[in-house]
All heavy atoms as a GROMACS GRO file, in nm:
protein
  531
    1MET      N    1   2.333   8.805 -14.566
    1MET     CA    2   2.189   8.784 -14.546
    1MET      C    3   2.109   8.897 -14.618
    1MET      O    4   2.012   8.865 -14.688
    1MET     CB    5   2.152   8.784 -14.399
    1MET     CG    6   2.009   8.751 -14.360
    1MET     SD    7   1.975   8.593 -14.405
    1MET     CE    8   1.798   8.581 -14.358
    2ASN      N    9   2.157   9.018 -14.603
    2ASN     CA   10   2.090   9.128 -14.683
    2ASN      C   11   2.089   9.103 -14.827
    2ASN      O   12   1.987   9.136 -14.897
    2ASN     CB   13   2.143   9.260 -14.638
    2ASN     CG   14   2.117   9.292 -14.499
    2ASN    OD1   15   2.003   9.287 -14.454
    2ASN    ND2   16   2.222   9.323 -14.428
    3GLU      N   17   2.201   9.054 -14.878
    3GLU     CA   18   2.215   9.038 -15.032
    3GLU      C   19   2.115   8.925 -15.067
    3GLU      O   20   2.038   8.937 -15.166
    3GLU     CB   21   2.349   8.993 -15.062
    3GLU     CG   22   2.382   8.982 -15.207
    3GLU     CD   23   2.529   8.955 -15.242
    3GLU    OE1   24   2.612   9.020 -15.185
    3GLU    OE2   25   2.547   8.871 -15.321
    4TYR      N   26   2.103   8.810 -14.988
    4TYR     CA   27   2.017   8.703 -15.023
    4TYR      C   28   1.875   8.755 -15.010
    4TYR      O   29   1.787   8.726 -15.083
    4TYR     CB   30   2.036   8.588 -14.928
    4TYR     CG   31   1.936   8.476 -14.958
    4TYR    CD1   32   1.944   8.396 -15.071
    4TYR    CD2   33   1.815   8.462 -14.876
    4TYR    CE1   34   1.857   8.304 -15.098
    4TYR    CE2   35   1.728   8.363 -14.908
    4TYR     CZ   36   1.744   8.283 -15.018
    4TYR     OH   37   1.654   8.184 -15.044
    5GLY      N   38   1.839   8.838 -14.906
    5GLY     CA   39   1.712   8.894 -14.886
    5GLY      C   40   1.679   8.970 -15.006
    5GLY      O   41   1.545   8.957 -15.048
    6GLN      N   42   1.748   9.056 -15.063
    6GLN     CA   43   1.716   9.126 -15.181
    6GLN      C   44   1.684   9.036 -15.297
    6GLN      O   45   1.595   9.058 -15.375
    6GLN     CB   46   1.826   9.225 -15.214
    6GLN     CG   47   1.843   9.346 -15.117
    6GLN     CD   48   1.715   9.433 -15.123
    6GLN    OE1   49   1.668   9.468 -15.224
    6GLN    NE2   50   1.658   9.450 -15.009
    7PHE      N   51   1.775   8.933 -15.309
    7PHE     CA   52   1.756   8.835 -15.422
    7PHE      C   53   1.624   8.761 -15.408
    7PHE      O   54   1.551   8.738 -15.494
    7PHE     CB   55   1.870   8.734 -15.413
    7PHE     CG   56   1.838   8.617 -15.499
    7PHE    CD1   57   1.866   8.622 -15.636
    7PHE    CD2   58   1.808   8.492 -15.451
    7PHE    CE1   59   1.838   8.508 -15.725
    7PHE    CE2   60   1.787   8.377 -15.534
    7PHE     CZ   61   1.802   8.394 -15.659
    8ALA      N   62   1.580   8.728 -15.273
    8ALA     CA   63   1.458   8.660 -15.249
    8ALA      C   64   1.334   8.753 -15.249
    8ALA      O   65   1.226   8.700 -15.228
    8ALA     CB   66   1.479   8.586 -15.115
    9GLY      N   67   1.356   8.879 -15.272
    9GLY     CA   68   1.234   8.963 -15.282
    9GLY      C   69   1.197   9.028 -15.147
    9GLY      O   70   1.080   9.075 -15.130
   10LEU      N   71   1.279   9.015 -15.049
   10LEU     CA   72   1.248   9.080 -14.925
   10LEU      C   73   1.290   9.220 -14.915
   10LEU      O   74   1.402   9.260 -14.897
   10LEU     CB   75   1.331   9.001 -14.807
   10LEU     CG   76   1.320   8.854 -14.800
   10LEU    CD1   77   1.396   8.796 -14.691
   10LEU    CD2   78   1.168   8.805 -14.798
   11ARG      N   79   1.196   9.314 -14.964
   11ARG     CA   80   1.231   9.450 -14.995
   11ARG      C   81   1.227   9.547 -14.869
   11ARG      O   82   1.281   9.652 -14.874
   11ARG     CB   83   1.135   9.504 -15.098
   11ARG     CG   84   1.131   9.422 -15.220
   11ARG     CD   85   1.258   9.450 -15.302
   11ARG     NE   86   1.254   9.376 -15.437
   11ARG     CZ   87   1.346   9.287 -15.469
   11ARG    NH1   88   1.438   9.259 -15.394
   11ARG    NH2   89   1.333   9.231 -15.577
   12LYS      N   90   1.159   9.494 -14.768
   12LYS     CA   91   1.146   9.577 -14.640
   12LYS      C   92   1.208   9.511 -14.524
   12LYS      O   93   1.152   9.508 -14.412
   12LYS     CB   94   1.004   9.615 -14.625
   12LYS     CG   95   0.945   9.701 -14.742
   12LYS     CD   96   0.804   9.745 -14.718
   12LYS     CE   97   0.757   9.827 -14.829
   12LYS     NZ   98   0.616   9.869 -14.819
   13SER      N   99   1.322   9.448 -14.538
   13SER     CA  100   1.386   9.382 -14.430
   13SER      C  101   1.535   9.431 -14.440
   13SER      O  102   1.589   9.446 -14.531
   13SER     CB  103   1.384   9.226 -14.445
   13SER     OG  104   1.255   9.187 -14.429
   14HIS      N  105   1.592   9.426 -14.320
   14HIS     CA  106   1.746   9.445 -14.302
   14HIS      C  107   1.790   9.370 -14.183
   14HIS      O  108   1.729   9.369 -14.078
   14HIS     CB  109   1.761   9.586 -14.280
   14HIS     CG  110   1.911   9.626 -14.265
   14HIS    ND1  111   1.972   9.636 -14.143
   14HIS    CD2  112   2.006   9.652 -14.354
   14HIS    CE1  113   2.105   9.661 -14.165
   14HIS    NE2  114   2.122   9.669 -14.285
   15PHE      N  115   1.900   9.304 -14.202
   15PHE     CA  116   1.957   9.222 -14.099
   15PHE      C  117   2.101   9.281 -14.064
   15PHE      O  118   2.180   9.284 -14.160
   15PHE     CB  119   1.970   9.073 -14.139
   15PHE     CG  120   1.830   9.024 -14.183
   15PHE    CD1  121   1.805   9.020 -14.313
   15PHE    CD2  122   1.738   8.983 -14.094
   15PHE    CE1  123   1.680   8.976 -14.362
   15PHE    CE2  124   1.615   8.936 -14.141
   15PHE     CZ  125   1.581   8.931 -14.274
   16SER      N  126   2.132   9.315 -13.946
   16SER     CA  127   2.262   9.372 -13.907
   16SER      C  128   2.347   9.268 -13.834
   16SER      O  129   2.469   9.296 -13.826
   16SER     CB  130   2.242   9.503 -13.824
   16SER     OG  131   2.172   9.475 -13.709
   17VAL      N  132   2.291   9.164 -13.781
   17VAL     CA  133   2.371   9.061 -13.708
   17VAL      C  134   2.316   8.927 -13.756
   17VAL      O  135   2.200   8.906 -13.782
   17VAL     CB  136   2.349   9.068 -13.556
   17VAL    CG1  137   2.425   9.193 -13.507
   17VAL    CG2  138   2.210   9.066 -13.511
   18ALA      N  139   2.398   8.832 -13.769
   18ALA     CA  140   2.380   8.699 -13.823
   18ALA      C  141   2.318   8.606 -13.713
   18ALA      O  142   2.248   8.514 -13.751
   18ALA     CB  143   2.504   8.630 -13.881
   19HIS      N  144   2.339   8.629 -13.589
   19HIS     CA  145   2.294   8.541 -13.480
   19HIS      C  146   2.156   8.549 -13.448
   19HIS      O  147   2.098   8.460 -13.387
   19HIS     CB  148   2.375   8.557 -13.360
   19HIS     CG  149   2.380   8.692 -13.307
   19HIS    ND1  150   2.275   8.761 -13.263
   19HIS    CD2  151   2.491   8.779 -13.286
   19HIS    CE1  152   2.313   8.886 -13.220
   19HIS    NE2  153   2.440   8.896 -13.234
   20GLY      N  154   2.082   8.652 -13.504
   20GLY     CA  155   1.926   8.661 -13.485
   20GLY      C  156   1.893   8.719 -13.346
   20GLY      O  157   1.777   8.725 -13.329
   21MET      N  158   1.986   8.755 -13.263
   21MET     CA  159   1.942   8.825 -13.142
   21MET      C  160   1.898   8.958 -13.166
   21MET      O  161   1.926   9.022 -13.275
   21MET     CB  162   2.062   8.816 -13.039
   21MET     CG  163   2.105   8.676 -13.008
   21MET     SD  164   1.989   8.570 -12.929
   21MET     CE  165   1.988   8.642 -12.766
   22HIS      N  166   1.828   9.017 -13.062
   22HIS     CA  167   1.779   9.156 -13.090
   22HIS      C  168   1.891   9.254 -13.127
   22HIS      O  169   2.002   9.260 -13.065
   22HIS     CB  170   1.709   9.196 -12.958
   22HIS     CG  171   1.661   9.341 -12.966
   22HIS    ND1  172   1.557   9.378 -13.045
   22HIS    CD2  173   1.712   9.460 -12.918
   22HIS    CE1  174   1.539   9.509 -13.038
   22HIS    NE2  175   1.632   9.558 -12.957
   23ASN      N  176   1.855   9.338 -13.214
   23ASN     CA  177   1.945   9.450 -13.257
   23ASN      C  178   1.858   9.554 -13.320
   23ASN      O  179   1.764   9.523 -13.395
   23ASN     CB  180   2.047   9.403 -13.360
   23ASN     CG  181   2.142   9.507 -13.393
   23ASN    OD1  182   2.112   9.604 -13.460
   23ASN    ND2  183   2.267   9.489 -13.349
   24GLU      N  184   1.870   9.677 -13.277
   24GLU     CA  185   1.792   9.791 -13.337
   24GLU      C  186   1.784   9.802 -13.478
   24GLU      O  187   1.688   9.851 -13.540
   24GLU     CB  188   1.840   9.927 -13.273
   24GLU     CG  189   1.810   9.934 -13.120
   24GLU     CD  190   1.861  10.074 -13.068
   24GLU    OE1  191   1.911  10.158 -13.154
   24GLU    OE2  192   1.854  10.097 -12.951
   25ASN      N  193   1.892   9.758 -13.540
   25ASN     CA  194   1.903   9.767 -13.689
   25ASN      C  195   1.848   9.652 -13.769
   25ASN      O  196   1.854   9.647 -13.884
   25ASN     CB  197   2.046   9.790 -13.733
   25ASN     CG  198   2.105   9.918 -13.674
   25ASN    OD1  199   2.029  10.022 -13.673
   25ASN    ND2  200   2.216   9.922 -13.618
   26ASN      N  201   1.791   9.551 -13.698
   26ASN     CA  202   1.711   9.445 -13.756
   26ASN      C  203   1.568   9.474 -13.777
   26ASN      O  204   1.506   9.526 -13.676
   26ASN     CB  205   1.715   9.313 -13.675
   26ASN     CG  206   1.860   9.243 -13.676
   26ASN    OD1  207   1.938   9.268 -13.766
   26ASN    ND2  208   1.881   9.158 -13.580
   27TYR      N  209   1.520   9.466 -13.891
   27TYR     CA  210   1.376   9.487 -13.912
   27TYR      C  211   1.321   9.411 -14.028
   27TYR      O  212   1.397   9.375 -14.110
   27TYR     CB  213   1.341   9.642 -13.928
   27TYR     CG  214   1.415   9.701 -14.042
   27TYR    CD1  215   1.351   9.700 -14.168
   27TYR    CD2  216   1.535   9.772 -14.027
   27TYR    CE1  217   1.414   9.758 -14.278
   27TYR    CE2  218   1.590   9.830 -14.139
   27TYR     CZ  219   1.533   9.823 -14.263
   27TYR     OH  220   1.598   9.885 -14.374
   28SER      N  221   1.192   9.388 -14.025
   28SER     CA  222   1.124   9.319 -14.136
   28SER      C  223   0.971   9.352 -14.129
   28SER      O  224   0.929   9.398 -14.026
   28SER     CB  225   1.153   9.167 -14.125
   28SER     OG  226   1.108   9.106 -14.240
   29THR      N  227   0.913   9.313 -14.237
   29THR     CA  228   0.762   9.320 -14.234
   29THR      C  229   0.699   9.187 -14.233
   29THR      O  230   0.764   9.094 -14.269
   29THR     CB  231   0.720   9.402 -14.366
   29THR    OG1  232   0.744   9.316 -14.478
   29THR    CG2  233   0.777   9.534 -14.377
   30ALA      N  234   0.566   9.180 -14.202
   30ALA     CA  235   0.503   9.050 -14.204
   30ALA      C  236   0.505   8.997 -14.345
   30ALA      O  237   0.521   8.873 -14.351
   30ALA     CB  238   0.362   9.074 -14.151
   31CYS      N  239   0.489   9.074 -14.443
   31CYS     CA  240   0.495   9.023 -14.582
   31CYS      C  241   0.629   8.965 -14.610
   31CYS      O  242   0.632   8.848 -14.666
   31CYS     CB  243   0.461   9.137 -14.678
   31CYS     SG  244   0.456   9.092 -14.841
   32ASP      N  245   0.735   9.020 -14.574
   32ASP     CA  246   0.868   8.974 -14.594
   32ASP      C  247   0.890   8.838 -14.518
   32ASP      O  248   0.953   8.751 -14.574
   32ASP     CB  249   0.978   9.068 -14.564
   32ASP     CG  250   1.004   9.164 -14.674
   32ASP    OD1  251   0.941   9.164 -14.776
   32ASP    OD2  252   1.098   9.254 -14.658
   33ILE      N  253   0.841   8.834 -14.397
   33ILE     CA  254   0.860   8.714 -14.316
   33ILE      C  255   0.782   8.602 -14.391
   33ILE      O  256   0.818   8.481 -14.389
   33ILE     CB  257   0.810   8.728 -14.178
   33ILE    CG1  258   0.905   8.836 -14.103
   33ILE    CG2  259   0.804   8.601 -14.093
   33ILE    CD1  260   1.046   8.788 -14.090
   34ALA      N  261   0.657   8.633 -14.437
   34ALA     CA  262   0.581   8.529 -14.509
   34ALA      C  263   0.652   8.478 -14.630
   34ALA      O  264   0.650   8.360 -14.656
   34ALA     CB  265   0.438   8.591 -14.542
   35LYS      N  266   0.713   8.567 -14.709
   35LYS     CA  267   0.796   8.524 -14.818
   35LYS      C  268   0.908   8.438 -14.783
   35LYS      O  269   0.934   8.337 -14.845
   35LYS     CB  270   0.864   8.651 -14.893
   35LYS     CG  271   0.756   8.728 -14.964
   35LYS     CD  272   0.826   8.855 -15.024
   35LYS     CE  273   0.721   8.950 -15.095
   35LYS     NZ  274   0.799   9.074 -15.134
   36LEU      N  275   0.972   8.474 -14.672
   36LEU     CA  276   1.085   8.390 -14.626
   36LEU      C  277   1.039   8.250 -14.581
   36LEU      O  278   1.104   8.152 -14.612
   36LEU     CB  279   1.162   8.466 -14.507
   36LEU     CG  280   1.288   8.406 -14.452
   36LEU    CD1  281   1.394   8.388 -14.556
   36LEU    CD2  282   1.337   8.480 -14.339
   37CYS      N  283   0.926   8.253 -14.516
   37CYS     CA  284   0.873   8.108 -14.477
   37CYS      C  285   0.838   8.025 -14.591
   37CYS      O  286   0.863   7.910 -14.593
   37CYS     CB  287   0.741   8.141 -14.395
   37CYS     SG  288   0.768   8.198 -14.225
   38CYS      N  289   0.780   8.084 -14.693
   38CYS     CA  290   0.754   8.016 -14.818
   38CYS      C  291   0.885   7.956 -14.886
   38CYS      O  292   0.883   7.842 -14.928
   38CYS     CB  293   0.675   8.100 -14.924
   38CYS     SG  294   0.501   8.130 -14.870
   39LEU      N  295   0.987   8.035 -14.890
   39LEU     CA  296   1.109   7.995 -14.940
   39LEU      C  297   1.176   7.878 -14.855
   39LEU      O  298   1.225   7.786 -14.912
   39LEU     CB  299   1.206   8.113 -14.950
   39LEU     CG  300   1.179   8.210 -15.063
   39LEU    CD1  301   1.270   8.336 -15.038
   39LEU    CD2  302   1.202   8.148 -15.195
   40THR      N  303   1.174   7.894 -14.721
   40THR     CA  304   1.238   7.793 -14.640
   40THR      C  305   1.165   7.670 -14.646
   40THR      O  306   1.224   7.561 -14.627
   40THR     CB  307   1.257   7.847 -14.493
   40THR    OG1  308   1.132   7.881 -14.442
   40THR    CG2  309   1.350   7.957 -14.485
   41MET      N  310   1.030   7.663 -14.668
   41MET     CA  311   0.956   7.546 -14.666
   41MET      C  312   0.985   7.451 -14.792
   41MET      O  313   0.947   7.340 -14.805
   41MET     CB  314   0.803   7.568 -14.667
   41MET     CG  315   0.762   7.618 -14.526
   41MET     SD  316   0.805   7.498 -14.392
   41MET     CE  317   0.681   7.386 -14.424
   42LYS      N  318   1.065   7.517 -14.892
   42LYS     CA  319   1.103   7.437 -15.005
   42LYS      C  320   1.226   7.348 -14.966
   42LYS      O  321   1.262   7.260 -15.040
   42LYS     CB  322   1.146   7.520 -15.115
   42LYS     CG  323   1.016   7.602 -15.172
   42LYS     CD  324   1.058   7.694 -15.283
   42LYS     CE  325   0.933   7.766 -15.341
   42LYS     NZ  326   0.963   7.858 -15.448
   43ASN      N  327   1.290   7.371 -14.845
   43ASN     CA  328   1.401   7.297 -14.803
   43ASN      C  329   1.344   7.175 -14.731
   43ASN      O  330   1.280   7.194 -14.625
   43ASN     CB  331   1.491   7.376 -14.716
   43ASN     CG  332   1.609   7.310 -14.661
   43ASN    OD1  333   1.587   7.210 -14.579
   43ASN    ND2  334   1.726   7.345 -14.695
   44GLU      N  335   1.367   7.054 -14.779
   44GLU     CA  336   1.310   6.943 -14.717
   44GLU      C  337   1.350   6.911 -14.575
   44GLU      O  338   1.269   6.872 -14.487
   44GLU     CB  339   1.334   6.814 -14.800
   44GLU     CG  340   1.265   6.809 -14.936
   44GLU     CD  341   1.112   6.813 -14.919
   44GLU    OE1  342   1.059   6.745 -14.821
   44GLU    OE2  343   1.049   6.890 -14.999
   45LYS      N  344   1.478   6.939 -14.540
   45LYS     CA  345   1.521   6.916 -14.405
   45LYS      C  346   1.455   7.011 -14.306
   45LYS      O  347   1.406   6.978 -14.194
   45LYS     CB  348   1.675   6.933 -14.392
   45LYS     CG  349   1.729   6.918 -14.255
   45LYS     CD  350   1.716   6.771 -14.211
   45LYS     CE  351   1.791   6.751 -14.079
   45LYS     NZ  352   1.767   6.622 -14.030
   46PHE      N  353   1.436   7.140 -14.349
   46PHE     CA  354   1.374   7.232 -14.273
   46PHE      C  355   1.224   7.203 -14.253
   46PHE      O  356   1.170   7.209 -14.138
   46PHE     CB  357   1.384   7.376 -14.332
   46PHE     CG  358   1.313   7.494 -14.255
   46PHE    CD1  359   1.385   7.548 -14.146
   46PHE    CD2  360   1.193   7.531 -14.303
   46PHE    CE1  361   1.326   7.653 -14.083
   46PHE    CE2  362   1.122   7.630 -14.220
   46PHE     CZ  363   1.186   7.692 -14.121
   47LYS      N  364   1.166   7.168 -14.359
   47LYS     CA  365   1.023   7.124 -14.350
   47LYS      C  366   0.999   7.004 -14.257
   47LYS      O  367   0.905   7.001 -14.179
   47LYS     CB  368   0.974   7.074 -14.491
   47LYS     CG  369   0.823   7.066 -14.507
   47LYS     CD  370   0.776   7.008 -14.634
   47LYS     CE  371   0.818   7.093 -14.756
   47LYS     NZ  372   0.758   7.054 -14.879
   48GLN      N  373   1.086   6.904 -14.256
   48GLN     CA  374   1.086   6.795 -14.158
   48GLN      C  375   1.097   6.848 -14.015
   48GLN      O  376   1.025   6.803 -13.930
   48GLN     CB  377   1.195   6.700 -14.189
   48GLN     CG  378   1.197   6.578 -14.103
   48GLN     CD  379   1.327   6.498 -14.128
   48GLN    OE1  380   1.409   6.524 -14.216
   48GLN    NE2  381   1.333   6.385 -14.054
   49ILE      N  382   1.184   6.938 -13.986
   49ILE     CA  383   1.209   6.985 -13.852
   49ILE      C  384   1.084   7.058 -13.807
   49ILE      O  385   1.036   7.047 -13.690
   49ILE     CB  386   1.332   7.075 -13.851
   49ILE    CG1  387   1.459   6.994 -13.868
   49ILE    CG2  388   1.340   7.156 -13.719
   49ILE    CD1  389   1.578   7.067 -13.887
   50VAL      N  390   1.025   7.146 -13.881
   50VAL     CA  391   0.918   7.230 -13.840
   50VAL      C  392   0.782   7.145 -13.824
   50VAL      O  393   0.691   7.189 -13.754
   50VAL     CB  394   0.887   7.352 -13.927
   50VAL    CG1  395   1.000   7.452 -13.917
   50VAL    CG2  396   0.851   7.319 -14.070
   51LYS      N  397   0.783   7.027 -13.883
   51LYS     CA  398   0.667   6.940 -13.867
   51LYS      C  399   0.663   6.874 -13.720
   51LYS      O  400   0.566   6.832 -13.678
   51LYS     CB  401   0.667   6.821 -13.962
   51LYS     CG  402   0.619   6.873 -14.108
   51LYS     CD  403   0.615   6.745 -14.195
   51LYS     CE  404   0.567   6.786 -14.324
   51LYS     NZ  405   0.567   6.671 -14.414
   52GLU      N  406   0.787   6.866 -13.660
   52GLU     CA  407   0.795   6.796 -13.531
   52GLU      C  408   0.726   6.877 -13.421
   52GLU      O  409   0.726   6.996 -13.424
   52GLU     CB  410   0.949   6.783 -13.496
   52GLU     CG  411   1.018   6.693 -13.594
   52GLU     CD  412   1.168   6.686 -13.566
   52GLU    OE1  413   1.211   6.750 -13.465
   52GLU    OE2  414   1.234   6.620 -13.646
   53SER      N  415   0.659   6.802 -13.330
   53SER     CA  416   0.600   6.866 -13.216
   53SER      C  417   0.699   6.905 -13.101
   53SER      O  418   0.675   6.989 -13.028
   53SER     CB  419   0.478   6.789 -13.162
   53SER     OG  420   0.532   6.653 -13.123
   54SER      N  421   0.811   6.830 -13.106
   54SER     CA  422   0.916   6.863 -13.013
   54SER      C  423   1.048   6.809 -13.059
   54SER      O  424   1.043   6.725 -13.145
   54SER     CB  425   0.887   6.797 -12.872
   54SER     OG  426   0.889   6.660 -12.876
   55ARG      N  427   1.161   6.867 -13.006
   55ARG     CA  428   1.287   6.814 -13.044
   55ARG      C  429   1.381   6.854 -12.936
   55ARG      O  430   1.374   6.955 -12.869
   55ARG     CB  431   1.337   6.900 -13.163
   55ARG     CG  432   1.473   6.867 -13.216
   55ARG     CD  433   1.502   6.925 -13.351
   55ARG     NE  434   1.480   6.825 -13.451
   55ARG     CZ  435   1.569   6.787 -13.536
   55ARG    NH1  436   1.693   6.832 -13.529
   55ARG    NH2  437   1.540   6.694 -13.631
   56GLU      N  438   1.473   6.757 -12.907
   56GLU     CA  439   1.571   6.770 -12.808
   56GLU      C  440   1.702   6.830 -12.869
   56GLU      O  441   1.743   6.768 -12.977
   56GLU     CB  442   1.606   6.640 -12.732
   56GLU     CG  443   1.702   6.650 -12.625
   56GLU     CD  444   1.727   6.511 -12.554
   56GLU    OE1  445   1.627   6.435 -12.548
   56GLU    OE2  446   1.835   6.495 -12.500
   57VAL      N  447   1.755   6.933 -12.819
   57VAL     CA  448   1.873   6.988 -12.870
   57VAL      C  449   1.972   6.998 -12.763
   57VAL      O  450   1.938   7.016 -12.645
   57VAL     CB  451   1.858   7.128 -12.926
   57VAL    CG1  452   1.790   7.122 -13.068
   57VAL    CG2  453   1.773   7.213 -12.835
   58HIS      N  454   2.098   6.985 -12.789
   58HIS     CA  455   2.207   6.986 -12.695
   58HIS      C  456   2.293   7.111 -12.714
   58HIS      O  457   2.306   7.159 -12.833
   58HIS     CB  458   2.295   6.864 -12.706
   58HIS     CG  459   2.217   6.742 -12.688
   58HIS    ND1  460   2.183   6.690 -12.562
   58HIS    CD2  461   2.160   6.653 -12.778
   58HIS    CE1  462   2.112   6.577 -12.584
   58HIS    NE2  463   2.097   6.543 -12.708
   59SER      N  464   2.336   7.171 -12.609
   59SER     CA  465   2.419   7.291 -12.614
   59SER      C  466   2.554   7.262 -12.674
   59SER      O  467   2.612   7.152 -12.660
   59SER     CB  468   2.433   7.341 -12.475
   59SER     OG  469   2.529   7.444 -12.468
   60THR      N  470   2.600   7.354 -12.750
   60THR     CA  471   2.738   7.352 -12.801
   60THR      C  472   2.838   7.433 -12.718
   60THR      O  473   2.947   7.450 -12.753
   60THR     CB  474   2.746   7.403 -12.945
   60THR    OG1  475   2.698   7.540 -12.948
   60THR    CG2  476   2.660   7.313 -13.033
   61VAL      N  477   2.784   7.476 -12.602
   61VAL     CA  478   2.869   7.562 -12.506
   61VAL      C  479   2.904   7.468 -12.397
   61VAL      O  480   2.823   7.417 -12.319
   61VAL     CB  481   2.795   7.686 -12.464
   61VAL    CG1  482   2.878   7.765 -12.359
   61VAL    CG2  483   2.754   7.767 -12.577
   62TYR      N  484   3.040   7.455 -12.374
   62TYR     CA  485   3.087   7.381 -12.255
   62TYR      C  486   3.191   7.467 -12.180
   62TYR      O  487   3.277   7.530 -12.234
   62TYR     CB  488   3.164   7.260 -12.315
   62TYR     CG  489   3.075   7.156 -12.392
   62TYR    CD1  490   3.055   7.170 -12.526
   62TYR    CD2  491   3.006   7.066 -12.326
   62TYR    CE1  492   2.978   7.088 -12.593
   62TYR    CE2  493   2.919   6.984 -12.392
   62TYR     CZ  494   2.902   6.989 -12.522
   62TYR     OH  495   2.826   6.906 -12.590
   63LYS      N  496   3.170   7.476 -12.054
   63LYS     CA  497   3.258   7.552 -11.967
   63LYS      C  498   3.279   7.687 -12.011
   63LYS      O  499   3.388   7.742 -12.011
   63LYS     CB  500   3.395   7.475 -11.955
   63LYS     CG  501   3.379   7.338 -11.885
   63LYS     CD  502   3.512   7.270 -11.875
   63LYS     CE  503   3.492   7.132 -11.812
   63LYS     NZ  504   3.617   7.061 -11.806
   64GLY      N  505   3.174   7.750 -12.060
   64GLY     CA  506   3.183   7.891 -12.098
   64GLY      C  507   3.242   7.913 -12.233
   64GLY      O  508   3.277   8.033 -12.274
   65GLN      N  509   3.277   7.809 -12.310
   65GLN     CA  510   3.346   7.824 -12.440
   65GLN      C  511   3.261   7.771 -12.549
   65GLN      O  512   3.205   7.665 -12.528
   65GLN     CB  513   3.479   7.742 -12.430
   65GLN     CG  514   3.575   7.773 -12.323
   65GLN     CD  515   3.686   7.872 -12.370
   65GLN    OE1  516   3.714   7.876 -12.479
   65GLN    NE2  517   3.748   7.936 -12.277
   66CYS      N  518   3.248   7.835 -12.652
   66CYS     CA  519   3.184   7.784 -12.765
   66CYS      C  520   3.267   7.697 -12.860
   66CYS      O  521   3.393   7.727 -12.866
   66CYS     CB  522   3.131   7.904 -12.861
   66CYS     SG  523   3.005   8.009 -12.782
   67LEU      N  524   3.220   7.584 -12.899
   67LEU     CA  525   3.295   7.489 -12.984
   67LEU      C  526   3.286   7.524 -13.125
   67LEU      O  527   3.188   7.576 -13.170
   67LEU     CB  528   3.259   7.348 -12.959
   67LEU     CG  529   3.282   7.298 -12.815
   67LEU    CD1  530   3.222   7.157 -12.813
   67LEU    CD2  531   3.424   7.305 -12.777
   0.00000   0.00000   0.00000
């Protein structure tokens, strides 16, 4: 993610975990987040999902195990 971030011009962001949960070593600026949003909106599937007002999602965790 950090390598892609550098390629995408995210100069003041660092990602230490891929799952997106809180970690002291994850940081970003509003400017980098805006750049990331512009890039992701070029993906048609992503654009379709964020246009939705609601979405039903199902858990992939069953009986305490990840599939």
